[in-house]
N, CA, C and O atoms as a GROMACS GRO file, in nm:
protein
  340
    1MET      N    1  -1.118  -3.074   3.599
    1MET     CA    2  -1.128  -2.983   3.742
    1MET      C    3  -1.135  -2.869   3.761
    1MET      O    4  -1.081  -2.790   3.684
    2THR      N    5  -1.196  -2.834   3.857
    2THR     CA    6  -1.155  -2.618   3.866
    2THR      C    7  -1.037  -2.583   3.899
    2THR      O    8  -0.961  -2.667   3.948
    3ASP      N    9  -0.996  -2.447   3.880
    3ASP     CA   10  -0.910  -2.380   3.952
    3ASP      C   11  -0.885  -2.392   4.079
    3ASP      O   12  -0.771  -2.410   4.124
    4SER      N   13  -1.017  -2.381   4.167
    4SER     CA   14  -1.031  -2.391   4.291
    4SER      C   15  -0.976  -2.547   4.349
    4SER      O   16  -0.892  -2.551   4.438
    5GLY      N   17  -1.022  -2.646   4.301
    5GLY     CA   18  -0.981  -2.806   4.331
    5GLY      C   19  -0.799  -2.813   4.330
    5GLY      O   20  -0.712  -2.842   4.413
    6GLN      N   21  -0.802  -2.768   4.190
    6GLN     CA   22  -0.606  -2.760   4.155
    6GLN      C   23  -0.528  -2.684   4.288
    6GLN      O   24  -0.416  -2.712   4.332
    7ASP      N   25  -0.617  -2.583   4.335
    7ASP     CA   26  -0.542  -2.507   4.447
    7ASP      C   27  -0.554  -2.543   4.565
    7ASP      O   28  -0.469  -2.508   4.648
    8ALA      N   29  -0.671  -2.630   4.604
    8ALA     CA   30  -0.662  -2.755   4.716
    8ALA      C   31  -0.571  -2.822   4.754
    8ALA      O   32  -0.523  -2.821   4.867
    9ILE      N   33  -0.526  -2.915   4.624
    9ILE     CA   34  -0.465  -2.985   4.610
    9ILE      C   35  -0.319  -2.880   4.604
    9ILE      O   36  -0.257  -2.913   4.705
   10ALA      N   37  -0.266  -2.808   4.556
   10ALA     CA   38  -0.160  -2.780   4.600
   10ALA      C   39  -0.132  -2.751   4.737
   10ALA      O   40  -0.032  -2.798   4.790
   11ARG      N   41  -0.230  -2.662   4.812
   11ARG     CA   42  -0.204  -2.664   4.920
   11ARG      C   43  -0.208  -2.768   5.033
   11ARG      O   44  -0.144  -2.768   5.139
   12ALA      N   45  -0.304  -2.860   4.983
   12ALA     CA   46  -0.236  -2.976   5.066
   12ALA      C   47  -0.096  -3.030   5.065
   12ALA      O   48  -0.028  -3.060   5.163
   13HIS      N   49  -0.063  -3.039   4.942
   13HIS     CA   50   0.092  -3.121   4.914
   13HIS      C   51   0.161  -2.979   4.995
   13HIS      O   52   0.224  -3.009   5.097
   14ALA      N   53   0.158  -2.866   4.968
   14ALA     CA   54   0.233  -2.770   5.051
   14ALA      C   55   0.222  -2.790   5.235
   14ALA      O   56   0.302  -2.734   5.310
   15LEU      N   57   0.129  -2.862   5.276
   15LEU     CA   58   0.093  -2.841   5.393
   15LEU      C   59   0.194  -2.989   5.439
   15LEU      O   60   0.284  -2.980   5.523
   16GLY      N   61   0.165  -3.108   5.374
   16GLY     CA   62   0.255  -3.193   5.384
   16GLY      C   63   0.391  -3.167   5.406
   16GLY      O   64   0.463  -3.174   5.506
   17VAL      N   65   0.412  -3.129   5.260
   17VAL     CA   66   0.598  -3.070   5.249
   17VAL      C   67   0.633  -3.018   5.421
   17VAL      O   68   0.685  -3.092   5.504
   18LEU      N   69   0.599  -2.901   5.442
   18LEU     CA   70   0.610  -2.850   5.587
   18LEU      C   71   0.596  -2.970   5.735
   18LEU      O   72   0.681  -2.985   5.823
   19ARG      N   73   0.490  -3.028   5.724
   19ARG     CA   74   0.480  -3.117   5.771
   19ARG      C   75   0.610  -3.211   5.825
   19ARG      O   76   0.683  -3.238   5.921
   20ASP      N   77   0.579  -3.237   5.694
   20ASP     CA   78   0.744  -3.368   5.664
   20ASP      C   79   0.871  -3.323   5.711
   20ASP      O   80   0.950  -3.391   5.776
   21ALA      N   81   0.887  -3.189   5.670
   21ALA     CA   82   0.995  -3.115   5.729
   21ALA      C   83   1.084  -3.154   5.803
   21ALA      O   84   1.035  -3.232   5.885
   22ALA      N   85   1.187  -3.141   5.818
   22ALA     CA   86   1.317  -3.183   5.983
   22ALA      C   87   1.349  -3.028   5.968
   22ALA      O   88   1.368  -2.964   5.865
   23ILE      N   89   1.349  -2.985   6.100
   23ILE     CA   90   1.399  -2.859   6.136
   23ILE      C   91   1.564  -2.846   6.076
   23ILE      O   92   1.636  -2.943   6.101
   24GLY      N   93   1.608  -2.763   6.021
   24GLY     CA   94   1.697  -2.727   5.893
   24GLY      C   95   1.701  -2.788   5.777
   24GLY      O   96   1.802  -2.806   5.711
   25ASP      N   97   1.550  -2.835   5.739
   25ASP     CA   98   1.569  -2.818   5.581
   25ASP      C   99   1.583  -2.701   5.529
   25ASP      O  100   1.554  -2.603   5.598
   26ARG      N  101   1.618  -2.688   5.428
   26ARG     CA  102   1.621  -2.568   5.309
   26ARG      C  103   1.464  -2.587   5.258
   26ARG      O  104   1.395  -2.688   5.247
   27LEU      N  105   1.440  -2.467   5.234
   27LEU     CA  106   1.264  -2.487   5.200
   27LEU      C  107   1.203  -2.366   5.107
   27LEU      O  108   1.250  -2.259   5.146
   28VAL      N  109   1.108  -2.349   4.994
   28VAL     CA  110   1.097  -2.263   5.009
   28VAL      C  111   0.936  -2.235   4.978
   28VAL      O  112   0.878  -2.291   4.885
   29VAL      N  113   0.860  -2.124   5.085
   29VAL     CA  114   0.717  -2.099   5.094
   29VAL      C  115   0.671  -1.994   5.056
   29VAL      O  116   0.723  -1.883   5.069
   30ARG      N  117   0.535  -2.026   4.988
   30ARG     CA  118   0.470  -1.908   4.917
   30ARG      C  119   0.326  -1.864   5.033
   30ARG      O  120   0.235  -1.945   5.053
   31ALA      N  121   0.329  -1.795   5.065
   31ALA     CA  122   0.170  -1.708   5.151
   31ALA      C  123   0.151  -1.630   5.098
   31ALA      O  124   0.228  -1.564   5.028
   32HIS      N  125   0.002  -1.614   5.123
   32HIS     CA  126  -0.043  -1.495   5.086
   32HIS      C  127  -0.022  -1.387   5.169
   32HIS      O  128  -0.027  -1.390   5.292
   33HIS      N  129   0.010  -1.257   5.071
   33HIS     CA  130   0.041  -1.147   5.142
   33HIS      C  131  -0.011  -1.032   5.083
   33HIS      O  132   0.026  -1.003   4.970
   34GLY      N  133  -0.124  -0.932   5.167
   34GLY     CA  134  -0.217  -0.880   5.117
   34GLY      C  135  -0.299  -0.908   4.978
   34GLY      O  136  -0.380  -1.001   4.965
   35ASP      N  137  -0.265  -0.815   4.880
   35ASP     CA  138  -0.319  -0.866   4.742
   35ASP      C  139  -0.235  -0.986   4.662
   35ASP      O  140  -0.270  -1.039   4.557
   36GLY      N  141  -0.113  -1.016   4.741
   36GLY     CA  142  -0.068  -1.075   4.630
   36GLY      C  143  -0.012  -1.218   4.718
   36GLY      O  144  -0.080  -1.288   4.792
   37ALA      N  145   0.092  -1.232   4.694
   37ALA     CA  146   0.213  -1.336   4.736
   37ALA      C  147   0.315  -1.339   4.756
   37ALA      O  148   0.371  -1.301   4.653
   38ARG      N  149   0.428  -1.378   4.877
   38ARG     CA  150   0.529  -1.345   4.876
   38ARG      C  151   0.592  -1.474   4.958
   38ARG      O  152   0.545  -1.540   5.051
   39ASP      N  153   0.713  -1.483   4.888
   39ASP     CA  154   0.789  -1.618   4.928
   39ASP      C  155   0.910  -1.618   5.008
   39ASP      O  156   0.998  -1.545   4.960
   40ALA      N  157   0.942  -1.677   5.116
   40ALA     CA  158   1.019  -1.711   5.225
   40ALA      C  159   1.134  -1.840   5.133
   40ALA      O  160   1.098  -1.939   5.069
   41LEU      N  161   1.256  -1.796   5.156
   41LEU     CA  162   1.358  -1.933   5.093
   41LEU      C  163   1.468  -1.892   5.205
   41LEU      O  164   1.540  -1.794   5.222
   42GLY      N  165   1.447  -2.013   5.271
   42GLY     CA  166   1.539  -2.049   5.373
   42GLY      C  167   1.517  -2.125   5.426
   42GLY      O  168   1.414  -2.185   5.396
   43VAL      N  169   1.591  -2.170   5.532
   43VAL     CA  170   1.611  -2.283   5.652
   43VAL      C  171   1.523  -2.231   5.749
   43VAL      O  172   1.505  -2.115   5.787
   44LEU      N  173   1.464  -2.352   5.787
   44LEU     CA  174   1.312  -2.448   5.895
   44LEU      C  175   1.391  -2.414   5.997
   44LEU      O  176   1.504  -2.463   5.999
   45VAL      N  177   1.353  -2.332   6.095
   45VAL     CA  178   1.416  -2.324   6.217
   45VAL      C  179   1.349  -2.323   6.370
   45VAL      O  180   1.394  -2.329   6.485
   46ALA      N  181   1.191  -2.312   6.296
   46ALA     CA  182   1.059  -2.360   6.418
   46ALA      C  183   0.944  -2.379   6.384
   46ALA      O  184   0.913  -2.270   6.336
   47ARG      N  185   0.837  -2.460   6.374
   47ARG     CA  186   0.724  -2.508   6.403
   47ARG      C  187   0.573  -2.539   6.500
   47ARG      O  188   0.562  -2.621   6.591
   48SER      N  189   0.488  -2.464   6.458
   48SER     CA  190   0.412  -2.470   6.557
   48SER      C  191   0.269  -2.541   6.512
   48SER      O  192   0.286  -2.624   6.423
   49ALA      N  193   0.154  -2.528   6.549
   49ALA     CA  194   0.055  -2.584   6.526
   49ALA      C  195  -0.002  -2.510   6.368
   49ALA      O  196  -0.051  -2.570   6.272
   50GLY      N  197   0.032  -2.328   6.387
   50GLY     CA  198  -0.027  -2.265   6.299
   50GLY      C  199   0.079  -2.193   6.284
   50GLY      O  200   0.063  -2.076   6.316
   51ALA      N  201   0.207  -2.228   6.239
   51ALA     CA  202   0.295  -2.138   6.174
   51ALA      C  203   0.443  -2.221   6.173
   51ALA      O  204   0.495  -2.296   6.257
   52VAL      N  205   0.485  -2.175   6.045
   52VAL     CA  206   0.677  -2.205   6.061
   52VAL      C  207   0.701  -2.078   6.058
   52VAL      O  208   0.628  -1.982   6.034
   53THR      N  209   0.867  -2.093   6.096
   53THR     CA  210   0.960  -1.992   6.097
   53THR      C  211   1.084  -2.043   5.976
   53THR      O  212   1.152  -2.138   6.012
   54ILE      N  213   1.112  -1.987   5.845
   54ILE     CA  214   1.180  -1.962   5.779
   54ILE      C  215   1.297  -1.902   5.793
   54ILE      O  216   1.292  -1.789   5.744
   55ASP      N  217   1.410  -1.930   5.845
   55ASP     CA  218   1.563  -1.819   5.830
   55ASP      C  219   1.595  -1.752   5.721
   55ASP      O  220   1.693  -1.823   5.696
   56THR      N  221   1.596  -1.680   5.639
   56THR     CA  222   1.598  -1.616   5.537
   56THR      C  223   1.746  -1.555   5.538
   56THR      O  224   1.818  -1.551   5.638
   57ARG      N  225   1.780  -1.510   5.415
   57ARG     CA  226   1.886  -1.394   5.437
   57ARG      C  227   1.861  -1.288   5.478
   57ARG      O  228   1.961  -1.220   5.499
   58ARG      N  229   1.702  -1.214   5.514
   58ARG     CA  230   1.675  -1.082   5.572
   58ARG      C  231   1.636  -1.110   5.703
   58ARG      O  232   1.582  -1.020   5.767
   59GLY      N  233   1.659  -1.265   5.775
   59GLY     CA  234   1.603  -1.273   5.885
   59GLY      C  235   1.508  -1.377   5.905
   59GLY      O  236   1.493  -1.463   5.818
   60PRO      N  237   1.432  -1.378   6.027
   60PRO     CA  238   1.330  -1.465   6.034
   60PRO      C  239   1.209  -1.434   5.964
   60PRO      O  240   1.182  -1.314   5.959
   61VAL      N  241   1.132  -1.510   5.909
   61VAL     CA  242   1.020  -1.500   5.863
   61VAL      C  243   0.934  -1.580   5.934
   61VAL      O  244   0.970  -1.695   5.957
   62GLU      N  245   0.794  -1.531   5.986
   62GLU     CA  246   0.704  -1.663   6.042
   62GLU      C  247   0.569  -1.588   5.932
   62GLU      O  248   0.505  -1.488   5.900
   63VAL      N  249   0.602  -1.766   5.909
   63VAL     CA  250   0.435  -1.784   5.794
   63VAL      C  251   0.334  -1.872   5.859
   63VAL      O  252   0.350  -1.985   5.906
   64ARG      N  253   0.205  -1.781   5.853
   64ARG     CA  254   0.089  -1.891   5.887
   64ARG      C  255   0.045  -1.995   5.800
   64ARG      O  256   0.014  -1.973   5.683
   65LEU      N  257   0.040  -2.125   5.860
   65LEU     CA  258  -0.023  -2.175   5.789
   65LEU      C  259  -0.147  -2.160   5.714
   65LEU      O  260  -0.165  -2.228   5.612
   66ALA      N  261  -0.220  -2.089   5.749
   66ALA     CA  262  -0.385  -2.059   5.697
   66ALA      C  263  -0.361  -1.996   5.598
   66ALA      O  264  -0.455  -1.993   5.518
   67ASP      N  265  -0.221  -1.913   5.552
   67ASP     CA  266  -0.170  -1.813   5.454
   67ASP      C  267  -0.082  -1.913   5.354
   67ASP      O  268  -0.055  -1.878   5.239
   68VAL      N  269  -0.048  -2.022   5.401
   68VAL     CA  270   0.055  -2.094   5.272
   68VAL      C  271  -0.038  -2.125   5.149
   68VAL      O  272  -0.155  -2.164   5.156
   69VAL      N  273   0.039  -2.098   5.030
   69VAL     CA  274  -0.028  -2.160   4.874
   69VAL      C  275   0.067  -2.233   4.853
   69VAL      O  276   0.015  -2.280   4.751
   70ALA      N  277   0.176  -2.294   4.860
   70ALA     CA  278   0.271  -2.360   4.818
   70ALA      C  279   0.393  -2.379   4.900
   70ALA      O  280   0.423  -2.293   4.983
   71ALA      N  281   0.463  -2.479   4.884
   71ALA     CA  282   0.565  -2.522   4.930
   71ALA      C  283   0.687  -2.630   4.893
   71ALA      O  284   0.631  -2.735   4.861
   72LYS      N  285   0.781  -2.639   4.887
   72LYS     CA  286   0.861  -2.731   4.868
   72LYS      C  287   1.019  -2.730   4.881
   72LYS      O  288   1.074  -2.623   4.854
   73PRO      N  289   1.115  -2.862   4.928
   73PRO     CA  290   1.241  -2.822   4.913
   73PRO      C  291   1.302  -2.780   4.823
   73PRO      O  292   1.283  -2.790   4.702
   74VAL      N  293   1.414  -2.709   4.905
   74VAL     CA  294   1.567  -2.682   4.762
   74VAL      C  295   1.682  -2.702   4.810
   74VAL      O  296   1.720  -2.726   4.925
   75PRO      N  297   1.743  -2.690   4.699
   75PRO     CA  298   1.907  -2.780   4.744
   75PRO      C  299   1.986  -2.638   4.785
   75PRO      O  300   1.967  -2.519   4.761
   76PRO      N  301   2.052  -2.690   4.835
   76PRO     CA  302   2.181  -2.588   4.965
   76PRO      C  303   2.183  -2.505   4.813
   76PRO      O  304   2.155  -2.529   4.696
   77PRO      N  305   2.241  -2.380   4.907
   77PRO     CA  306   2.321  -2.266   4.728
   77PRO      C  307   2.408  -2.289   4.710
   77PRO      O  308   2.486  -2.317   4.801
   78PRO      N  309   2.432  -2.290   4.622
   78PRO     CA  310   2.600  -2.320   4.514
   78PRO      C  311   2.670  -2.213   4.638
   78PRO      O  312   2.628  -2.112   4.693
   79ALA      N  313   2.807  -2.296   4.650
   79ALA     CA  314   2.938  -2.214   4.729
   79ALA      C  315   2.987  -2.107   4.648
   79ALA      O  316   2.995  -2.125   4.526
   80PRO      N  317   3.019  -2.002   4.695
   80PRO     CA  318   3.032  -1.861   4.672
   80PRO      C  319   3.148  -1.892   4.554
   80PRO      O  320   3.206  -1.996   4.585
   81ARG      N  321   3.194  -1.839   4.441
   81ARG     CA  322   3.258  -1.840   4.385
   81ARG      C  323   3.398  -1.759   4.374
   81ARG      O  324   3.393  -1.637   4.362
   82SER      N  325   3.530  -1.831   4.377
   82SER     CA  326   3.636  -1.714   4.390
   82SER      C  327   3.648  -1.633   4.313
   82SER      O  328   3.625  -1.658   4.195
   83ARG      N  329   3.695  -1.486   4.362
   83ARG     CA  330   3.729  -1.373   4.276
   83ARG      C  331   3.848  -1.390   4.163
   83ARG      O  332   3.961  -1.428   4.192
   84ARG      N  333   3.816  -1.366   4.066
   84ARG     CA  334   3.957  -1.347   3.979
   84ARG      C  335   4.034  -1.272   3.988
   84ARG      O  336   3.994  -1.156   3.996
   85PRO      N  337   4.165  -1.294   3.991
   85PRO     CA  338   4.259  -1.197   3.977
   85PRO      C  339   4.273  -1.051   3.912
   85PRO      O  340   4.380  -0.990   3.920
   0.00000   0.00000   0.00000
C-alpha cells in the first residue's frame, strides 16, 4: 500500500472519530498548518459541517475538517499534584 493510501485511511479514521465524538469529549486533532502540522489537545466544544472547535489550554482553536490529518480521543488530564512541604 502506498503512503497516500495509508494517509487516506488515517484521514478517514480521524474524520470518523470527529463525527462520532460528543461535545465535551477530550480529543487531540492534528491538522495541516503551513508547511507542517499542528496539534490541538482539549475538549470538543463545537462542530459544524466544515470545522470543529477544540477548547485548549491556550483558548479555542478552530480546525477545518479539510486540514485534518489525524484525531483520537484522549483520557482526562491527571489530577494536579499536591505540593511537598
